[in-house]
N, C-alpha and C positions, 0 to 999 in steps of 0.2 A: 126691343124698345122699352125703356123705363118711363113710366108715367108717374108724376108726383103732382098732387094739388087738390085743393078743396073742391067739392062739387058733387052733384048727384049722379055722375056718370056720363055727362055730355062729352067730356074730353075723351073718355074711354071709347065711346061709340065712334067718335071721329077717327081715332087711331085704328080701330078695328076695320074701318073702311079703307085703310091704306094697305099696301102689300106687305106690311110688317109680318114676319114669320111668327113672332110672339110679342105680346104686350104684357108687361108686368106692371100692375097698378099698385103703387105704394100709398096707403092711406092710414092716417091715425084716427080720423073721425069715424066712429063706429056706424054712424048713420050713413055716411058715404060708402063705407065698406059694404053695408047691407045692400045698397042700391047697385053697386058694381057687381056684387056676388050674383045677383039675379041674371047678369049677362053671361056668366060663366057657363050656364046650362046651354046657351046658344052657341058658345064658342069654346068648348072644352079643351080643344087642342091648342088654341092660340092665346087664351086669356088666363092669367093667374093673378090673384089678389093677395097682397101681403099687408097685413095689419101691423104697421110698424112706423116708427119715427124715421123719416127719410134721412135725418142727420146721421143715423147709425147704419145706413145701408150703402154698401159699396157696389156700384153698378157692375164692376168687373167680377165680383164674387157671385152675383146672382143671375147674370145673363151671359150667354156666349157672344163672341164678336160676330159681326160688327154691331156696336151698341150706339143707340141714340137716346138722349134724355129729352123728354118733352114734359114741361111742367107749368102749371098755373100755381106759382109759388105762394105759400102763406107769407104775407109781407113781413111778418115779425121775425122770420128766420131765413128770409131770402138771401141775405148777404153771407151768413155762414154756410148755407147750402152751396151757393155759387163757389165760394173759396174752396170748399172741400172737393167739388167736382173739378175745379181748375187744377187742384193738386194732383188729381188722377186723370187729367185730360188725355194723356197718352193712350188710355184704354177706350176712349170715346171717339165716335165718328163725328158727332155733332151734338149741340144742345140748342133747343128752342124753348126759351124761358120767358114767362110773363112776370113783370115786375111793376111796382109803382113807377109811374113815369119818371119821377125825379131820379130814382135809382138807375133806371135804364139809360137816362141821359148821362149819368156819372160813368156808367160802364163804357159808353161810346164816345165820351168827351175827348177833344183834341188838346194837346199841350198848349198852355197859355190861356186856356179858357177858365171861367169861374168854376165849372163843374168838374174839371180835371183833378183827380186825386188818387188815393191809394187803390181803390177798387178798379178804376179805369186802367191803371198801370198794370196791375196783376192780370186783369182780363185780357187786355190787348197784347201783353207780353206772351201769353199762352195761346191766344186764339185770334182769329179774324172776327171782329165783332161788328154786327150790322143791326141797326134799329129798323125793324121790319114794318111795324105799324103801331099806331096809338089808338086807344079805345076810351071813349067817354064813360063816365059812371053809369049812364043809362043803358050800356051794353050788357049790364049784369043785373041779376035779380037775387036778392035785394041789391040796389046800387051802392057801391062804396062811396066814400067822400072824396076820393082822388081819381085822377085819370090813371090809366094803366098803359103799358107798352110792352111789346114783344121784341126780344132781342135774339138774333141768331148768332151762335158762336161755333166756329169751326176750328179745332185745334191745329196749331202749326205743326209741321212735320217734325221739327226738332224737339225732343223731350229733354228739358233741362235736368230732370232727375230731382229726387227729394231734397238733397242737400242744397242745391242751387235755389230751388223754390223756397226753402226755409230762409236762405240768405236774402232773397228778394222780399220776403215777408218782413224780416227784421229791418231791412233798409227802408222800405216804403212806410213802415210804421213810424220810424224815426223821422224820416224826411217830411211827412205830412202831419206828424203829431204836433208840430209847431210851425205851420206853413207860413207864418208871417216872418219867421226868422230866415236869415241867410243859411245856406247849407252848412257852412263851417260851424255854425252854432247848433243847428238842428240835428246834425249827425254826431255831436260830441259823445253821446252815449255809446257809439260804436268804436271808440278808441282811435286816436290819431286820425281824426276826420280830415285834417289838412293833407296828410299823406295819401289817404284813400282817394280824395278828390284830385290831387295832383297826378296820381298814377292813372286815373281815368281821363285826364285832360279836361277837367271841369273846374271852372272858377268857383272858389268858395263863397263869393259874394252873390251868386245866383240863388234863386229860390226854387223849391221843389216843383212848383207848377210850370216852370219854364223848361224842364228837362224832357227830352224825347224818350220814347221807350228804349231806343238803342243806347242812350246815355245811362238810363237806369240799369240796363243789362250789363254795361261795362262796370258800373259801380258794384253790382251784385256779385259779379265774377271776381272782382278785386277783393270784396269782403270775404268771399268763400276761400280765396287763395290765401288769405291771412290766417285762416283757421279760426 
């Protein structure tokens, strides 16, 4: 089990109370590293502390399967961390992640809603996403200025592979980069947007927020097929 997140060790203690065979705590803050290191003496066979930036840590390279990621994410790097884990989701059993509530709502948003966007498409394309609970600022000390929320993500069985994932990243960046535009205009940077949309059976007059995950999947596969 990979643990990431700020804090003096409370999350680590909670994870050690589970049946996890091993807990790898990744921390960049030296104060938190010191607090967690004190727990190693009590759990030498199960707990390891890695002082590192989680953005540079590949769970598949540091833990044997089955792997779970549990994280109280630093909000300023939460999105790039999530996208990186989604890219390697085939190696993970699950992720249980705490975000700023607004980000959690974007991850779990349905098509046609205001919060639906690139992050939600990438996350839901790769995982079953569930908003598990919300937490007020008073649940933390010191309290942040925003509400927080925990999202559970379980990877889908099919692994799209790195090339298709890259195509989906390009597609969603273009589609939501100018979300007020019709798709035929928003996707112009991908070359022959009209042909791409026609091959996927999608009207060019639609906007990105109206597309389902399945429709984005068809477009991404079409984009990859074009090379």
